[in-house]
ZARO-64156 format. One record per residue (C-alpha): x, y, z; residue in three letters. Coordinates in pm, whole numbers, plus 32768, in hexadecimal, padded with zeros to 4 digits. Each point is the difference from the previous one (the first is absolute). Layout:
XYZALA...
END
This chain:
A93BCF5D4B49UNK7F927FDC7EB8UNK7FD3810C7F09UNK7EA480957F88UNK807281487F5DUNK811F80697EFEUNK7FFA819D7FD8UNK80FB806D7F1DUNK807F81787F84UNK7FD880577E88UNK80EA80D77F78UNK816F7F8F8054UNK7F6D7EBF8060UNK7EFC7F177F62UNK804080A97ED7UNK8159800A7F2BUNK80A9814B7F94UNK7F2D7FF17ECCUNK7EBF801C80CCUNK7FBD7E967FE6UNK7FF57E998059UNK802B7EC57F8FUNK7E4C7FB37FC5UNK80027EA07FC4UNK80EB7FCC812AUNK7F2E80A380D4UNK7EA17F6C7F90UNK80857E9F8082UNK80888087811FUNK7E9A80AC805CUNK7F637ED77F98UNK80CA7F658141UNK7FAA80FF80D3UNK7EA37FD97FDFUNK80147E7F7FF3UNK80BB804B817BUNK7EF5810D8085UNK812980EB7FE4UNK7F73817F7FCCUNK80C280DA7F12UNK801C81578015UNK805780F97F73UNK80A2815380D4UNK80C381187F31UNK801B815B7FE4UNK7F25801D7EEFUNK7E91802E7F68UNK7EF27ED78050UNK7F9980287EA3UNK817A7FE87F8FUNK80487ED180C0UNK7EB37F4B7F6AUNK8086802F7EC2UNK81207F18800AUNK7F267ED98052UNK7EDE80277F5AUNK7FA47E788017UNK7FE87FFE815AUNK7FBD817F8065UNK7F0D7FBB80FCUNK80677EAC8093UNK813580BD809BUNK800C813280FBUNK80A581437FE2UNK80AE80EA80E0UNK801D81027F05UNK807881838024UNK80D17F968149UNK7EE57FB780CAUNK7F0180EB7F92UNK7F097F477F4FUNK7FB07E768037UNK7F277F007F33UNK7FC77E9F8084UNK7F9D7F227ED0UNK7F5181077F04UNK7FBB80A9811DUNK8032814980D9UNK80617FE08128UNK807F8174807AUNK809C81327F59UNK806181208100UNK7FE981827FB0UNK80FE80D0805CUNK7FB8815C80BAUNK7F9281377F86UNK8117809B80BFUNK810A7F117F7EUNK7FAE801E7EACUNK801A8188802BUNK81527FBF8038UNK80907F3E7F3CUNK7F25809F7EC9UNK80A681658070UNK81787F518059UNK801B7F3D7EC6UNK7F47810C7F09UNK8115811A809FUNK80F57F2D7F4EUNK801B7FDD7E9BUNK810B7F1E7FEAUNK7F257F0A8097UNK7ED87F1A7F35UNK7F167F2A8086UNK7ED67F247FFCUNK7EDB801580E3UNK7F3B7ECC8052UNK7E9E7FEA8027UNK7F3C7EC58032UNK7F69805D7E8FUNK814580597F42UNK812F80BB800EUNK805081427F8AUNK810080C77F89UNK801681AC7FC6UNK801E80AF7ED7UNK81A38056804FUNK80637E988016UNK80C27F867EFFUNK7FB07ED37EECUNK815A7F59807BUNK7F677FD68173UNK7E907FB87F5AUNK80AC7ED27F2DUNK808A7FB5813BUNK7EC8800480DCUNK7F287F5A7ED1UNK80EE7ED78059UNK7F747FD8816AUNK7E6C807D7FC0UNK7F1D7F6E7F52UNK7F1B812C803AUNK808C81257FCBUNK7FB6817C7FAAUNK80A581387FC2UNK7EF5812B8070UNK800B81648029UNK8001801181ADUNK804E7EB980A8UNK7F9380F78137UNK7EB17FFB7F62UNK7FE87EA97F9CUNK7EC27F2180A1UNK80827ED9808CUNK80737F83815BUNK816D7FFB7FD2UNK80F77F6380DEUNK812C7FF47F67UNK811C80D87F7EUNK81267F617EF7UNK811D80C87FC4UNK81067FBD7F20UNK816C803F8000UNK81787FAC7FBDUNK805B7EEC80FEUNK810380D78091UNK7F08810F803BUNK7EE87F20808FUNK80E07FA88143UNK802581928033UNK7EA8806B7F9AUNK7F757F1080CFUNK806D809B814CUNK7FB6814B7FD0UNK7E817F957F9EUNK800E7F538129UNK8096812480FFUNK7EEC811C7EF7UNK7E987F008027UNK80987F828172UNK7EE67F148087UNK7EEC80597F07UNK808A7F297ECDUNK80E87ED28036UNK813480007EBFUNK809F7ED97F9AUNK80D87F947ED3UNK7F687EF67F20UNK81287FB27F12UNK8084807A7EC6UNK7FE481878075UNK7ECA7FFF80ACUNK7F6E80958117UNK7E807F978077UNK7F4680E980DEUNK7F217F5E80E4UNK7EF680098128UNK80B67FC2812CUNK7FE07E8D8051UNK7F597FB97EA8UNK813C7EFB7F97UNK7FDC7EA77F79UNK804F7F5B814DUNK7EB680B08089UNK7F517FBB7EADUNK80767E927FE4UNK7FAB7FC0817CUNK7E5C805F7FA6UNK80217F2B7F12UNK80A57EE28093UNK7F18801B811EUNK7EAA7FFE7EEEUNK80957EC07F96UNK804B7F44816EUNK81887FFE7FCBUNK80AD805880E5UNK818180B67FAAUNK80E57EF8807CUNK7F577F257EF8UNK804B80FF7EF9UNK815380537F11UNK804181587F83UNK80F5802E7EF1UNK806E815C7F79UNK814480FE7FD2UNK7FA48177804FUNK7FF680D28134UNK7E547FF37FDCUNK80177E6A8042UNK80E98043815AUNK7E927FE480EEUNK7F807ED87F35UNK81257F668015UNK8024803E8192UNK7E807F767FFAUNK7FE87EC77F93UNK80AB7EB48057UNK80D57FB47EFEUNK80AA81777F3AUNK80BA7FBB7EE7UNK80FF80FF7F41UNK80427FBC7E95UNK816B80257FA7UNK7FFF813B7F78UNK7F2480C08111UNK80AA80FB80D7UNK80B67FD8811BUNK7F3A808480E5UNK7EF47EEA7FABUNK80F77EE7800EUNK80778076815CUNK7E777FBB8055UNK7FB17EEF7F4DUNK80257E6F8083UNK804A7F897E96UNK80A280397EDBUNK7FB17FCD7E76UNK806080057ED4UNK801081617F45UNK7E76805E7F1DUNK80B97FBB7E9BUNK80697EA1809FUNK7E757FCF804FUNK805C80038197UNK7E9F8030804DUNK7F707EC47F4CUNK81257F4E8073UNK7F5F80258182UNK7EAE7FB47F98UNK80B87EC97F71UNK80DC7F9A8120UNK7E8F806C80DEUNK7F467EF07F05UNK81217F038045UNK80088038815EUNK818F804B7FEFUNK80CC8086810CUNK7FB9811480C2UNK7E4B7FA87F85UNK7FFD7E8F80D1UNK
END
């Protein structure tokens, strides 16, 4: 079966440790994708505006599964956005605001928002992930559609905290680690696989005709969904376990190497 789409995670996958990628090489690869009629899809927990900033020349040519599937863009047009329920929002705010050790960003349709207690260190980290980011006096009072929360802690604490939050939030909100000490609180069911399915449906592409590449637990559903699942060599072991194939690390351009193999129709992409 021919491949018609390639979906890539960003942090730890398409981006190297310096939050960048080989732009000259990718430009050539992208032209190859266009020539062969293969769609390029960015699937990330990051903000749409941040993701689009990585591809300024082609931002409206490609598609995005942003915010872990809560916001979808198809060739420059918004396709879908979710909205966290009022009950879920209250529960999340009450829980996060009660623990002064937790720092978080509320992710909305028009921007991302931080409260006044956010440290400068966390604000600097968040600025690497959000092209639009505002510090406000009261996050709860923001007039925007909120569909995700991003929490930053240590890598070690994230594994414990994600379990604690899941127990306290129940089925109102899904909790998932996205790597590097980040935990995302998302709308149940609005994960990357759900978003990718919507995008592929609009394109008339079957899941079996799609390659997906990832490294973190928020990529799990997406990798299980597609016909060709590829884990980075630096991926979490649970991600390697659900992936059919593996590629080089993000610092060795593993994702771009996969795209090159797709274009050359090398194994397993034949």
